[in-house]
N, CA, C and O atoms as a Maestro MAE file, in Angstrom:
{
 s_m_m2io_version
 :::
 2.0.0
}

f_m_ct {
 s_m_title
 :::
 protein
 m_atom[280] {
  # First column is atom index #
  i_m_mmod_type
  r_m_x_coord
  r_m_y_coord
  r_m_z_coord
  i_m_residue_number
  s_m_chain_name
  s_m_pdb_residue_name
  s_m_pdb_atom_name
  i_m_atomic_number
  :::
  1 25 125.760 106.210 88.853 1 A "MET " " N  " 7
  2 3 125.333 106.152 90.238 1 A "MET " " CA " 6
  3 2 123.848 106.453 90.414 1 A "MET " " C  " 6
  4 15 123.232 105.902 91.327 1 A "MET " " O  " 8
  5 25 123.264 107.277 89.604 2 A "THR " " N  " 7
  6 3 121.861 107.633 89.803 2 A "THR " " CA " 6
  7 2 120.906 106.532 89.384 2 A "THR " " C  " 6
  8 15 119.735 106.565 89.762 2 A "THR " " O  " 8
  9 25 121.368 105.564 88.619 3 A "LEU " " N  " 7
  10 3 120.489 104.483 88.199 3 A "LEU " " CA " 6
  11 2 120.188 103.505 89.326 3 A "LEU " " C  " 6
  12 15 119.096 102.938 89.371 3 A "LEU " " O  " 8
  13 25 121.124 103.299 90.227 4 A "PHE " " N  " 7
  14 3 120.917 102.338 91.304 4 A "PHE " " CA " 6
  15 2 119.716 102.689 92.184 4 A "PHE " " C  " 6
  16 15 118.874 101.820 92.409 4 A "PHE " " O  " 8
  17 25 119.594 103.914 92.690 5 A "PRO " " N  " 7
  18 3 118.415 104.227 93.517 5 A "PRO " " CA " 6
  19 2 117.102 104.045 92.751 5 A "PRO " " C  " 6
  20 15 116.118 103.563 93.312 5 A "PRO " " O  " 8
  21 25 117.086 104.429 91.476 6 A "LEU " " N  " 7
  22 3 115.879 104.263 90.676 6 A "LEU " " CA " 6
  23 2 115.556 102.786 90.525 6 A "LEU " " C  " 6
  24 15 114.408 102.383 90.713 6 A "LEU " " O  " 8
  25 25 116.545 101.978 90.191 7 A "PHE " " N  " 7
  26 3 116.336 100.541 90.047 7 A "PHE " " CA " 6
  27 2 115.846 99.936 91.354 7 A "PHE " " C  " 6
  28 15 114.932 99.112 91.354 7 A "PHE " " O  " 8
  29 25 116.452 100.341 92.472 8 A "PHE " " N  " 7
  30 3 116.058 99.815 93.769 8 A "PHE " " CA " 6
  31 2 114.606 100.155 94.083 8 A "PHE " " C  " 6
  32 15 113.872 99.303 94.583 8 A "PHE " " O  " 8
  33 25 114.183 101.375 93.802 9 A "CYS " " N  " 7
  34 3 112.798 101.785 94.066 9 A "CYS " " CA " 6
  35 2 111.829 100.989 93.219 9 A "CYS " " C  " 6
  36 15 110.799 100.538 93.720 9 A "CYS " " O  " 8
  37 25 112.132 100.808 91.958 10 A "LEU " " N  " 7
  38 3 111.237 100.051 91.084 10 A "LEU " " CA " 6
  39 2 111.167 98.590 91.520 10 A "LEU " " C  " 6
  40 15 110.092 97.992 91.507 10 A "LEU " " O  " 8
  41 25 112.289 98.022 91.898 11 A "THR " " N  " 7
  42 3 112.312 96.635 92.350 11 A "THR " " CA " 6
  43 2 111.525 96.480 93.645 11 A "THR " " C  " 6
  44 15 110.758 95.527 93.788 11 A "THR " " O  " 8
  45 25 111.698 97.384 94.574 12 A "SER " " N  " 7
  46 3 110.997 97.303 95.849 12 A "SER " " CA " 6
  47 2 109.500 97.393 95.657 12 A "SER " " C  " 6
  48 15 108.749 96.670 96.312 12 A "SER " " O  " 8
  49 25 109.052 98.265 94.773 13 A "THR " " N  " 7
  50 3 107.623 98.435 94.533 13 A "THR " " CA " 6
  51 2 107.012 97.176 93.944 13 A "THR " " C  " 6
  52 15 105.938 96.748 94.368 13 A "THR " " O  " 8
  53 25 107.689 96.577 92.966 14 A "SER " " N  " 7
  54 3 107.121 95.398 92.332 14 A "SER " " CA " 6
  55 2 107.099 94.210 93.290 14 A "SER " " C  " 6
  56 15 106.191 93.381 93.218 14 A "SER " " O  " 8
  57 25 108.071 94.114 94.175 15 A "ILE " " N  " 7
  58 3 108.111 93.017 95.138 15 A "ILE " " CA " 6
  59 2 106.975 93.140 96.149 15 A "ILE " " C  " 6
  60 15 106.429 92.129 96.591 15 A "ILE " " O  " 8
  61 25 106.620 94.354 96.514 16 A "SER " " N  " 7
  62 3 105.627 94.540 97.565 16 A "SER " " CA " 6
  63 2 104.233 94.099 97.158 16 A "SER " " C  " 6
  64 15 103.373 93.943 98.025 16 A "SER " " O  " 8
  65 25 103.976 93.892 95.880 17 A "THR " " N  " 7
  66 3 102.643 93.483 95.456 17 A "THR " " CA " 6
  67 2 102.636 92.111 94.783 17 A "THR " " C  " 6
  68 15 101.727 91.814 94.008 17 A "THR " " O  " 8
  69 25 103.614 91.284 95.059 18 A "THR " " N  " 7
  70 3 103.628 89.946 94.474 18 A "THR " " CA " 6
  71 2 102.569 89.081 95.143 18 A "THR " " C  " 6
  72 15 102.050 89.423 96.205 18 A "THR " " O  " 8
  73 25 102.259 87.970 94.515 19 A "ASN " " N  " 7
  74 3 101.235 87.080 95.057 19 A "ASN " " CA " 6
  75 2 101.659 86.392 96.338 19 A "ASN " " C  " 6
  76 15 100.822 85.783 97.005 19 A "ASN " " O  " 8
  77 25 102.937 86.466 96.710 20 A "SER " " N  " 7
  78 3 103.373 85.887 97.978 20 A "SER " " CA " 6
  79 2 103.253 86.896 99.124 20 A "SER " " C  " 6
  80 15 103.528 86.563 100.276 20 A "SER " " O  " 8
  81 25 102.846 88.120 98.810 21 A "THR " " N  " 7
  82 3 102.622 89.139 99.828 21 A "THR " " CA " 6
  83 2 101.506 88.675 100.755 21 A "THR " " C  " 6
  84 15 100.506 88.118 100.303 21 A "THR " " O  " 8
  85 25 101.677 88.903 102.035 22 A "GLU " " N  " 7
  86 3 100.633 88.517 102.984 22 A "GLU " " CA " 6
  87 2 99.636 89.652 103.152 22 A "GLU " " C  " 6
  88 15 100.008 90.822 103.240 22 A "GLU " " O  " 8
  89 25 98.363 89.283 103.195 23 A "VAL " " N  " 7
  90 3 97.277 90.244 103.370 23 A "VAL " " CA " 6
  91 2 96.372 89.749 104.493 23 A "VAL " " C  " 6
  92 15 96.520 88.625 104.972 23 A "VAL " " O  " 8
  93 25 95.446 90.588 104.902 24 A "TYR " " N  " 7
  94 3 94.560 90.274 106.024 24 A "TYR " " CA " 6
  95 2 93.118 90.191 105.548 24 A "TYR " " C  " 6
  96 15 92.680 90.967 104.699 24 A "TYR " " O  " 8
  97 25 92.389 89.232 106.115 25 A "LEU " " N  " 7
  98 3 90.973 89.036 105.800 25 A "LEU " " CA " 6
  99 2 90.175 88.956 107.087 25 A "LEU " " C  " 6
  100 15 90.672 88.491 108.113 25 A "LEU " " O  " 8
  101 25 88.940 89.412 107.025 26 A "CYS " " N  " 7
  102 3 87.995 89.141 108.099 26 A "CYS " " CA " 6
  103 2 87.484 87.733 107.838 26 A "CYS " " C  " 6
  104 15 86.912 87.473 106.780 26 A "CYS " " O  " 8
  105 25 87.675 86.838 108.768 27 A "ASN " " N  " 7
  106 3 87.336 85.428 108.579 27 A "ASN " " CA " 6
  107 2 85.834 85.205 108.802 27 A "ASN " " C  " 6
  108 15 85.412 84.602 109.789 27 A "ASN " " O  " 8
  109 25 85.052 85.711 107.853 28 A "SER " " N  " 7
  110 3 83.608 85.501 107.900 28 A "SER " " CA " 6
  111 2 83.130 85.149 106.500 28 A "SER " " C  " 6
  112 15 83.814 85.432 105.516 28 A "SER " " O  " 8
  113 25 81.977 84.541 106.411 29 A "LYS " " N  " 7
  114 3 81.480 84.161 105.090 29 A "LYS " " CA " 6
  115 2 81.035 85.360 104.268 29 A "LYS " " C  " 6
  116 15 80.814 85.230 103.064 29 A "LYS " " O  " 8
  117 25 80.902 86.511 104.885 30 A "TYR " " N  " 7
  118 3 80.470 87.706 104.168 30 A "TYR " " CA " 6
  119 2 81.612 88.664 103.821 30 A "TYR " " C  " 6
  120 15 81.397 89.636 103.098 30 A "TYR " " O  " 8
  121 25 82.813 88.405 104.322 31 A "GLY " " N  " 7
  122 3 83.960 89.271 104.021 31 A "GLY " " CA " 6
  123 2 84.319 89.191 102.550 31 A "GLY " " C  " 6
  124 15 84.473 88.097 102.009 31 A "GLY " " O  " 8
  125 25 84.455 90.330 101.901 32 A "GLU " " N  " 7
  126 3 84.728 90.369 100.463 32 A "GLU " " CA " 6
  127 2 86.066 90.988 100.116 32 A "GLU " " C  " 6
  128 15 86.485 90.920 98.960 32 A "GLU " " O  " 8
  129 25 86.746 91.585 101.069 33 A "LYS " " N  " 7
  130 3 87.934 92.384 100.781 33 A "LYS " " CA " 6
  131 2 89.181 91.817 101.449 33 A "LYS " " C  " 6
  132 15 89.106 91.093 102.441 33 A "LYS " " O  " 8
  133 25 90.335 92.172 100.871 34 A "TYR " " N  " 7
  134 3 91.611 91.907 101.537 34 A "TYR " " CA " 6
  135 2 92.269 93.238 101.854 34 A "TYR " " C  " 6
  136 15 91.981 94.259 101.229 34 A "TYR " " O  " 8
  137 25 93.156 93.207 102.832 35 A "HIS " " N  " 7
  138 3 93.768 94.416 103.371 35 A "HIS " " CA " 6
  139 2 95.264 94.194 103.535 35 A "HIS " " C  " 6
  140 15 95.685 93.126 103.979 35 A "HIS " " O  " 8
  141 25 96.074 95.193 103.182 36 A "PHE " " N  " 7
  142 3 97.521 95.085 103.346 36 A "PHE " " CA " 6
  143 2 97.939 95.364 104.784 36 A "PHE " " C  " 6
  144 15 99.039 94.988 105.189 36 A "PHE " " O  " 8
  145 25 97.090 96.007 105.548 37 A "SER " " N  " 7
  146 3 97.405 96.331 106.942 37 A "SER " " CA " 6
  147 2 96.347 95.737 107.861 37 A "SER " " C  " 6
  148 15 95.152 95.812 107.575 37 A "SER " " O  " 8
  149 25 96.789 95.150 108.956 38 A "SER " " N  " 7
  150 3 95.827 94.615 109.924 38 A "SER " " CA " 6
  151 2 95.095 95.740 110.649 38 A "SER " " C  " 6
  152 15 94.079 95.504 111.303 38 A "SER " " O  " 8
  153 25 95.607 96.950 110.533 39 A "ASN " " N  " 7
  154 3 94.976 98.112 111.162 39 A "ASN " " CA " 6
  155 2 94.107 98.912 110.191 39 A "ASN " " C  " 6
  156 15 93.678 100.017 110.524 39 A "ASN " " O  " 8
  157 25 93.846 98.387 109.020 40 A "CYS " " N  " 7
  158 3 93.034 99.094 108.024 40 A "CYS " " CA " 6
  159 2 91.658 99.402 108.609 40 A "CYS " " C  " 6
  160 15 91.069 98.567 109.296 40 A "CYS " " O  " 8
  161 25 91.156 100.586 108.337 41 A "ARG " " N  " 7
  162 3 89.842 100.935 108.885 41 A "ARG " " CA " 6
  163 2 88.724 100.076 108.287 41 A "ARG " " C  " 6
  164 15 87.634 100.012 108.857 41 A "ARG " " O  " 8
  165 25 88.970 99.422 107.164 42 A "GLY " " N  " 7
  166 3 87.993 98.506 106.582 42 A "GLY " " CA " 6
  167 2 87.795 97.250 107.412 42 A "GLY " " C  " 6
  168 15 86.802 96.544 107.236 42 A "GLY " " O  " 8
  169 25 88.719 96.962 108.309 43 A "LEU " " N  " 7
  170 3 88.607 95.788 109.184 43 A "LEU " " CA " 6
  171 2 87.998 96.116 110.545 43 A "LEU " " C  " 6
  172 15 87.770 95.214 111.351 43 A "LEU " " O  " 8
  173 25 87.738 97.373 110.804 44 A "LYS " " N  " 7
  174 3 87.243 97.788 112.129 44 A "LYS " " CA " 6
  175 2 85.923 97.122 112.510 44 A "LYS " " C  " 6
  176 15 85.698 96.831 113.684 44 A "LYS " " O  " 8
  177 25 85.053 96.878 111.539 45 A "ALA " " N  " 7
  178 3 83.746 96.301 111.832 45 A "ALA " " CA " 6
  179 2 83.773 94.768 111.910 45 A "ALA " " C  " 6
  180 15 82.749 94.150 112.200 45 A "ALA " " O  " 8
  181 25 84.918 94.159 111.658 46 A "CYS " " N  " 7
  182 3 85.013 92.702 111.662 46 A "CYS " " CA " 6
  183 2 84.821 92.170 113.081 46 A "CYS " " C  " 6
  184 15 85.554 92.545 113.996 46 A "CYS " " O  " 8
  185 25 83.839 91.302 113.255 47 A "LYS " " N  " 7
  186 3 83.566 90.691 114.565 47 A "LYS " " CA " 6
  187 2 84.220 89.322 114.706 47 A "LYS " " C  " 6
  188 15 84.286 88.768 115.804 47 A "LYS " " O  " 8
  189 25 84.700 88.780 113.595 48 A "ASN " " N  " 7
  190 3 85.340 87.466 113.579 48 A "ASN " " CA " 6
  191 2 86.858 87.648 113.635 48 A "ASN " " C  " 6
  192 15 87.347 88.776 113.566 48 A "ASN " " O  " 8
  193 25 87.601 86.557 113.759 49 A "PRO " " N  " 7
  194 3 89.059 86.672 113.758 49 A "PRO " " CA " 6
  195 2 89.573 87.247 112.433 49 A "PRO " " C  " 6
  196 15 89.012 86.978 111.371 49 A "PRO " " O  " 8
  197 25 90.627 88.028 112.510 50 A "ILE " " N  " 7
  198 3 91.299 88.527 111.320 50 A "ILE " " CA " 6
  199 2 92.437 87.561 111.034 50 A "ILE " " C  " 6
  200 15 93.267 87.294 111.902 50 A "ILE " " O  " 8
  201 25 92.471 87.037 109.809 51 A "ILE " " N  " 7
  202 3 93.487 86.049 109.450 51 A "ILE " " CA " 6
  203 2 94.440 86.616 108.406 51 A "ILE " " C  " 6
  204 15 94.104 87.548 107.675 51 A "ILE " " O  " 8
  205 25 95.630 86.039 108.353 52 A "LYS " " N  " 7
  206 3 96.646 86.436 107.384 52 A "LYS " " CA " 6
  207 2 96.783 85.313 106.357 52 A "LYS " " C  " 6
  208 15 96.969 84.150 106.715 52 A "LYS " " O  " 8
  209 25 96.689 85.674 105.080 53 A "VAL " " N  " 7
  210 3 96.860 84.725 103.975 53 A "VAL " " CA " 6
  211 2 97.711 85.401 102.905 53 A "VAL " " C  " 6
  212 15 97.971 86.602 102.981 53 A "VAL " " O  " 8
  213 25 98.143 84.635 101.913 54 A "THR " " N  " 7
  214 3 98.881 85.243 100.807 54 A "THR " " CA " 6
  215 2 97.894 85.968 99.896 54 A "THR " " C  " 6
  216 15 96.699 85.675 99.883 54 A "THR " " O  " 8
  217 25 98.421 86.906 99.147 55 A "LEU " " N  " 7
  218 3 97.594 87.639 98.199 55 A "LEU " " CA " 6
  219 2 96.971 86.696 97.182 55 A "LEU " " C  " 6
  220 15 95.808 86.861 96.815 55 A "LEU " " O  " 8
  221 25 97.726 85.718 96.727 56 A "SER " " N  " 7
  222 3 97.175 84.765 95.755 56 A "SER " " CA " 6
  223 2 96.028 83.955 96.365 56 A "SER " " C  " 6
  224 15 95.045 83.680 95.678 56 A "SER " " O  " 8
  225 25 96.133 83.573 97.625 57 A "GLU " " N  " 7
  226 3 95.052 82.844 98.298 57 A "GLU " " CA " 6
  227 2 93.817 83.731 98.430 57 A "GLU " " C  " 6
  228 15 92.697 83.267 98.216 57 A "GLU " " O  " 8
  229 25 94.007 84.992 98.777 58 A "ALA " " N  " 7
  230 3 92.879 85.919 98.904 58 A "ALA " " CA " 6
  231 2 92.155 86.055 97.561 58 A "ALA " " C  " 6
  232 15 90.925 86.069 97.506 58 A "ALA " " O  " 8
  233 25 92.931 86.156 96.485 59 A "LYS " " N  " 7
  234 3 92.317 86.275 95.153 59 A "LYS " " CA " 6
  235 2 91.599 84.989 94.760 59 A "LYS " " C  " 6
  236 15 90.543 85.038 94.131 59 A "LYS " " O  " 8
  237 25 92.168 83.829 95.129 60 A "LYS " " N  " 7
  238 3 91.501 82.545 94.858 60 A "LYS " " CA " 6
  239 2 90.154 82.477 95.561 60 A "LYS " " C  " 6
  240 15 89.208 81.873 95.055 60 A "LYS " " O  " 8
  241 25 90.074 83.102 96.733 61 A "ARG " " N  " 7
  242 3 88.813 83.126 97.495 61 A "ARG " " CA " 6
  243 2 87.840 84.183 96.979 61 A "ARG " " C  " 6
  244 15 86.752 84.352 97.529 61 A "ARG " " O  " 8
  245 25 88.232 84.890 95.929 62 A "GLY " " N  " 7
  246 3 87.354 85.889 95.330 62 A "GLY " " CA " 6
  247 2 87.385 87.244 96.006 62 A "GLY " " C  " 6
  248 15 86.505 88.070 95.764 62 A "GLY " " O  " 8
  249 25 88.377 87.492 96.849 63 A "LYS " " N  " 7
  250 3 88.482 88.768 97.553 63 A "LYS " " CA " 6
  251 2 89.062 89.844 96.634 63 A "LYS " " C  " 6
  252 15 89.868 89.554 95.750 63 A "LYS " " O  " 8
  253 25 88.646 91.064 96.853 64 A "THR " " N  " 7
  254 3 89.181 92.208 96.133 64 A "THR " " CA " 6
  255 2 89.778 93.186 97.129 64 A "THR " " C  " 6
  256 15 89.513 93.097 98.328 64 A "THR " " O  " 8
  257 25 90.580 94.114 96.639 65 A "ILE " " N  " 7
  258 3 91.265 95.046 97.539 65 A "ILE " " CA " 6
  259 2 90.255 95.986 98.220 65 A "ILE " " C  " 6
  260 15 89.264 96.403 97.619 65 A "ILE " " O  " 8
  261 25 90.528 96.293 99.446 66 A "CYS " " N  " 7
  262 3 89.705 97.203 100.226 66 A "CYS " " CA " 6
  263 2 89.722 98.594 99.593 66 A "CYS " " C  " 6
  264 15 90.767 99.038 99.119 66 A "CYS " " O  " 8
  265 25 88.614 99.268 99.578 67 A "ARG " " N  " 7
  266 3 88.534 100.587 98.960 67 A "ARG " " CA " 6
  267 2 89.396 101.630 99.679 67 A "ARG " " C  " 6
  268 15 89.760 102.645 99.085 67 A "ARG " " O  " 8
  269 25 89.718 101.392 100.929 68 A "TYR " " N  " 7
  270 3 90.559 102.332 101.667 68 A "TYR " " CA " 6
  271 2 92.033 102.173 101.306 68 A "TYR " " C  " 6
  272 15 92.839 103.050 101.616 68 A "TYR " " O  " 8
  273 25 92.392 101.082 100.663 69 A "GLU " " N  " 7
  274 3 93.788 100.828 100.332 69 A "GLU " " CA " 6
  275 2 94.058 100.924 98.838 69 A "GLU " " C  " 6
  276 15 95.198 100.743 98.409 69 A "GLU " " O  " 8
  277 25 93.067 101.198 98.061 70 A "ASP " " N  " 7
  278 3 93.195 101.257 96.615 70 A "ASP " " CA " 6
  279 2 93.958 102.477 96.157 70 A "ASP " " C  " 6
  280 15 94.151 102.670 94.957 70 A "ASP " " O  " 8
  :::
 }
 m_bond[279] {
  # First column is bond index #
  i_m_from
  i_m_to
  i_m_order
  :::
  1 1 2 1
  2 2 3 1
  3 3 4 2
  4 3 5 1
  5 5 6 1
  6 6 7 1
  7 7 8 2
  8 7 9 1
  9 9 10 1
  10 10 11 1
  11 11 12 2
  12 11 13 1
  13 13 14 1
  14 14 15 1
  15 15 16 2
  16 15 17 1
  17 17 18 1
  18 18 19 1
  19 19 20 2
  20 19 21 1
  21 21 22 1
  22 22 23 1
  23 23 24 2
  24 23 25 1
  25 25 26 1
  26 26 27 1
  27 27 28 2
  28 27 29 1
  29 29 30 1
  30 30 31 1
  31 31 32 2
  32 31 33 1
  33 33 34 1
  34 34 35 1
  35 35 36 2
  36 35 37 1
  37 37 38 1
  38 38 39 1
  39 39 40 2
  40 39 41 1
  41 41 42 1
  42 42 43 1
  43 43 44 2
  44 43 45 1
  45 45 46 1
  46 46 47 1
  47 47 48 2
  48 47 49 1
  49 49 50 1
  50 50 51 1
  51 51 52 2
  52 51 53 1
  53 53 54 1
  54 54 55 1
  55 55 56 2
  56 55 57 1
  57 57 58 1
  58 58 59 1
  59 59 60 2
  60 59 61 1
  61 61 62 1
  62 62 63 1
  63 63 64 2
  64 63 65 1
  65 65 66 1
  66 66 67 1
  67 67 68 2
  68 67 69 1
  69 69 70 1
  70 70 71 1
  71 71 72 2
  72 71 73 1
  73 73 74 1
  74 74 75 1
  75 75 76 2
  76 75 77 1
  77 77 78 1
  78 78 79 1
  79 79 80 2
  80 79 81 1
  81 81 82 1
  82 82 83 1
  83 83 84 2
  84 83 85 1
  85 85 86 1
  86 86 87 1
  87 87 88 2
  88 87 89 1
  89 89 90 1
  90 90 91 1
  91 91 92 2
  92 91 93 1
  93 93 94 1
  94 94 95 1
  95 95 96 2
  96 95 97 1
  97 97 98 1
  98 98 99 1
  99 99 100 2
  100 99 101 1
  101 101 102 1
  102 102 103 1
  103 103 104 2
  104 103 105 1
  105 105 106 1
  106 106 107 1
  107 107 108 2
  108 107 109 1
  109 109 110 1
  110 110 111 1
  111 111 112 2
  112 111 113 1
  113 113 114 1
  114 114 115 1
  115 115 116 2
  116 115 117 1
  117 117 118 1
  118 118 119 1
  119 119 120 2
  120 119 121 1
  121 121 122 1
  122 122 123 1
  123 123 124 2
  124 123 125 1
  125 125 126 1
  126 126 127 1
  127 127 128 2
  128 127 129 1
  129 129 130 1
  130 130 131 1
  131 131 132 2
  132 131 133 1
  133 133 134 1
  134 134 135 1
  135 135 136 2
  136 135 137 1
  137 137 138 1
  138 138 139 1
  139 139 140 2
  140 139 141 1
  141 141 142 1
  142 142 143 1
  143 143 144 2
  144 143 145 1
  145 145 146 1
  146 146 147 1
  147 147 148 2
  148 147 149 1
  149 149 150 1
  150 150 151 1
  151 151 152 2
  152 151 153 1
  153 153 154 1
  154 154 155 1
  155 155 156 2
  156 155 157 1
  157 157 158 1
  158 158 159 1
  159 159 160 2
  160 159 161 1
  161 161 162 1
  162 162 163 1
  163 163 164 2
  164 163 165 1
  165 165 166 1
  166 166 167 1
  167 167 168 2
  168 167 169 1
  169 169 170 1
  170 170 171 1
  171 171 172 2
  172 171 173 1
  173 173 174 1
  174 174 175 1
  175 175 176 2
  176 175 177 1
  177 177 178 1
  178 178 179 1
  179 179 180 2
  180 179 181 1
  181 181 182 1
  182 182 183 1
  183 183 184 2
  184 183 185 1
  185 185 186 1
  186 186 187 1
  187 187 188 2
  188 187 189 1
  189 189 190 1
  190 190 191 1
  191 191 192 2
  192 191 193 1
  193 193 194 1
  194 194 195 1
  195 195 196 2
  196 195 197 1
  197 197 198 1
  198 198 199 1
  199 199 200 2
  200 199 201 1
  201 201 202 1
  202 202 203 1
  203 203 204 2
  204 203 205 1
  205 205 206 1
  206 206 207 1
  207 207 208 2
  208 207 209 1
  209 209 210 1
  210 210 211 1
  211 211 212 2
  212 211 213 1
  213 213 214 1
  214 214 215 1
  215 215 216 2
  216 215 217 1
  217 217 218 1
  218 218 219 1
  219 219 220 2
  220 219 221 1
  221 221 222 1
  222 222 223 1
  223 223 224 2
  224 223 225 1
  225 225 226 1
  226 226 227 1
  227 227 228 2
  228 227 229 1
  229 229 230 1
  230 230 231 1
  231 231 232 2
  232 231 233 1
  233 233 234 1
  234 234 235 1
  235 235 236 2
  236 235 237 1
  237 237 238 1
  238 238 239 1
  239 239 240 2
  240 239 241 1
  241 241 242 1
  242 242 243 1
  243 243 244 2
  244 243 245 1
  245 245 246 1
  246 246 247 1
  247 247 248 2
  248 247 249 1
  249 249 250 1
  250 250 251 1
  251 251 252 2
  252 251 253 1
  253 253 254 1
  254 254 255 1
  255 255 256 2
  256 255 257 1
  257 257 258 1
  258 258 259 1
  259 259 260 2
  260 259 261 1
  261 261 262 1
  262 262 263 1
  263 263 264 2
  264 263 265 1
  265 265 266 1
  266 266 267 1
  267 267 268 2
  268 267 269 1
  269 269 270 1
  270 270 271 1
  271 271 272 2
  272 271 273 1
  273 273 274 1
  274 274 275 1
  275 275 276 2
  276 275 277 1
  277 277 278 1
  278 278 279 1
  279 279 280 2
  :::
 }
}
């Protein structure tokens, strides 16, 4: 019985960071980071629309994870 909760936790963690996970970007030519939360403080200074893309798309665009979410 104790293996199921452990397995579930490990499975949930790995799923949450797959390339199909949606992330948020500041839609500007100078935005360099992606964010797991639309409320991340790294997005506060964004003056352009905040868009949602997949993690794989963000990485294709050369984005890296926000330092506040690392």
